[in-house]
C-alpha positions as CSV (number, residue, x, y, z in Angstrom):
1,M,-37.8,-20.8,-9.7
2,T,-35.6,-19.1,-7.2
3,D,-37.0,-16.6,-5.1
4,S,-34.7,-13.8,-4.0
5,T,-36.3,-12.8,-0.7
6,N,-35.7,-17.0,0.5
7,P,-32.4,-17.4,1.3
8,T,-32.7,-21.4,1.3
9,S,-34.6,-20.9,-2.1
10,T,-32.4,-22.9,-4.9
11,H,-32.2,-22.0,-8.9
12,M,-33.7,-24.1,-11.3
13,S,-30.3,-26.2,-11.5
14,G,-31.0,-26.9,-7.7
15,V,-28.0,-25.5,-6.2
16,P,-29.0,-23.0,-3.0
17,S,-28.8,-19.4,-4.0
18,G,-27.1,-16.8,-2.2
19,A,-23.0,-18.2,-2.7
20,E,-20.7,-15.0,-3.1
21,C,-17.7,-16.3,-4.5
22,A,-15.0,-18.7,-4.4
23,R,-11.7,-17.9,-2.7
24,P,-8.7,-20.4,-3.2
25,F,-5.8,-20.9,-0.5
26,L,-2.7,-20.1,-1.4
27,P,0.7,-21.4,0.0
28,A,3.2,-18.5,1.6
29,R,7.1,-20.0,1.9
30,D,7.3,-16.6,4.0
31,F,3.8,-15.7,5.8
32,E,5.6,-11.7,6.4
33,L,7.2,-11.1,3.2
34,S,4.0,-12.7,1.0
35,K,1.7,-10.5,3.3
36,R,3.7,-7.2,2.4
37,F,3.7,-8.0,-1.2
38,Y,0.2,-8.4,-1.5
39,E,-0.5,-5.0,-0.2
40,A,2.0,-3.8,-1.8
41,I,0.8,-5.2,-5.5
42,G,-2.7,-3.1,-4.5
43,F,-4.6,-6.1,-2.8
44,E,-6.8,-5.0,0.4
45,K,-6.1,-7.3,3.6
46,L,-9.4,-7.7,5.4
47,L,-7.8,-10.3,7.7
48,D,-4.6,-11.0,9.6
49,S,-4.6,-13.6,12.0
50,S,-1.4,-16.0,13.0
51,D,-2.0,-18.5,10.5
52,V,-4.6,-17.2,7.6
53,A,-4.7,-13.8,5.9
54,I,-7.7,-12.7,3.8
55,F,-7.3,-10.9,0.0
56,R,-9.3,-9.2,-1.8
57,A,-9.1,-7.5,-5.3
58,G,-12.2,-6.2,-6.5
59,S,-15.3,-8.8,-6.6
60,G,-12.5,-11.9,-5.6
61,G,-9.7,-12.7,-3.7
62,F,-8.5,-15.6,-2.3
63,L,-6.7,-16.6,1.3
64,L,-3.0,-16.5,1.9
65,Q,-1.8,-19.1,4.5
66,R,1.2,-19.8,6.8
67,R,2.0,-22.6,4.9
68,F,4.3,-23.8,1.8
69,Q,5.3,-26.9,-0.2
70,K,7.0,-26.3,-3.0
71,E,5.9,-28.4,-5.4
72,W,2.3,-26.7,-5.3
73,A,3.2,-23.2,-4.9
74,E,5.4,-23.7,-8.2
75,N,2.3,-25.5,-9.9
76,C,-0.4,-22.8,-8.2
77,M,-2.0,-19.9,-10.7
78,M,-4.1,-17.2,-10.2
79,Q,-5.8,-14.7,-12.8
80,L,-6.9,-11.5,-12.0
81,M,-9.2,-9.8,-14.3
82,V,-8.3,-6.3,-15.3
83,D,-10.4,-3.8,-17.0
84,D,-7.4,-1.4,-18.0
85,L,-4.2,-3.5,-18.3
86,D,-1.7,-1.0,-19.3
87,A,-2.4,0.8,-15.6
88,W,-2.3,-2.2,-14.3
89,W,1.5,-2.5,-15.5
90,K,2.2,1.0,-14.6
91,H,1.8,0.1,-11.2
92,I,3.4,-2.9,-10.8
93,S,6.4,-1.8,-13.0
94,S,6.5,1.0,-10.0
95,L,7.4,-1.3,-7.8
96,D,10.4,-2.8,-8.6
97,L,9.1,-6.3,-7.0
98,P,12.8,-8.4,-7.8
99,A,14.4,-5.8,-5.9
100,R,12.0,-5.3,-2.6
101,F,10.4,-9.3,-2.6
102,K,13.6,-10.7,-4.2
103,V,10.9,-12.3,-7.0
104,P,12.2,-12.7,-11.1
105,K,11.3,-10.0,-12.9
106,P,7.4,-9.6,-13.8
107,K,6.9,-10.2,-17.6
108,E,5.2,-7.3,-20.0
109,P,1.8,-7.8,-21.4
110,A,1.5,-9.2,-24.6
111,V,-1.7,-11.3,-26.2
112,Q,-2.0,-14.8,-26.2
113,P,-2.7,-17.0,-28.8
114,W,-6.1,-17.9,-26.8
115,G,-7.1,-14.3,-27.4
116,L,-5.9,-12.3,-24.0
117,R,-3.5,-9.6,-23.3
118,I,-1.6,-11.2,-20.2
119,A,1.0,-9.8,-18.1
120,Y,2.6,-12.1,-15.2
121,L,4.0,-11.4,-11.9
122,I,5.0,-14.3,-9.7
123,D,4.8,-13.9,-5.6
124,P,7.5,-15.0,-3.0
125,S,6.2,-18.5,-3.0
126,G,6.1,-19.1,-6.5
127,V,2.7,-18.4,-7.4
128,L,2.1,-17.3,-11.1
129,W,-0.2,-14.5,-11.7
130,H,-1.9,-13.8,-14.8
131,V,-3.1,-10.2,-14.7
132,A,-5.6,-10.3,-17.9
133,Q,-7.3,-7.7,-19.7
134,R,-11.2,-8.0,-19.8
135,R,-12.6,-7.9,-23.1
136,P,-15.8,-5.8,-24.3
137,G,-18.3,-8.1,-24.5
138,V,-17.0,-11.3,-23.3
139,V,-18.9,-13.1,-20.8
140,H,-16.4,-15.7,-19.8
141,D,-13.5,-13.0,-19.5
């Protein structure tokens, strides 16, 4: 049993409690351009150092790093779960990302075969983002 007052206690599965979130490292071909891209979209920059920047959106986030490998970047995908995809799409569309950041035009929201309604955008390094509408009452969304 977990004792929430004891930081070293473990859940019944044996995993220590107190984990906050897992954050991936994302590549940046042009570190400065990528930082501007993510700020424009609406991510909050929590840290900006010479080699890494930490971004947050809601309870999630990622570390942008000054490191790039084409094959990795173009095979990397991220998912951003949102409560109001229409509001996000309006925001994303208003940014004119292709003109400002030389990225492909974002794809408007559509219901996918697996049931989620998703809009797609690609960052300046080739990372594909799935901006997905959270479904009410579905725990795994």
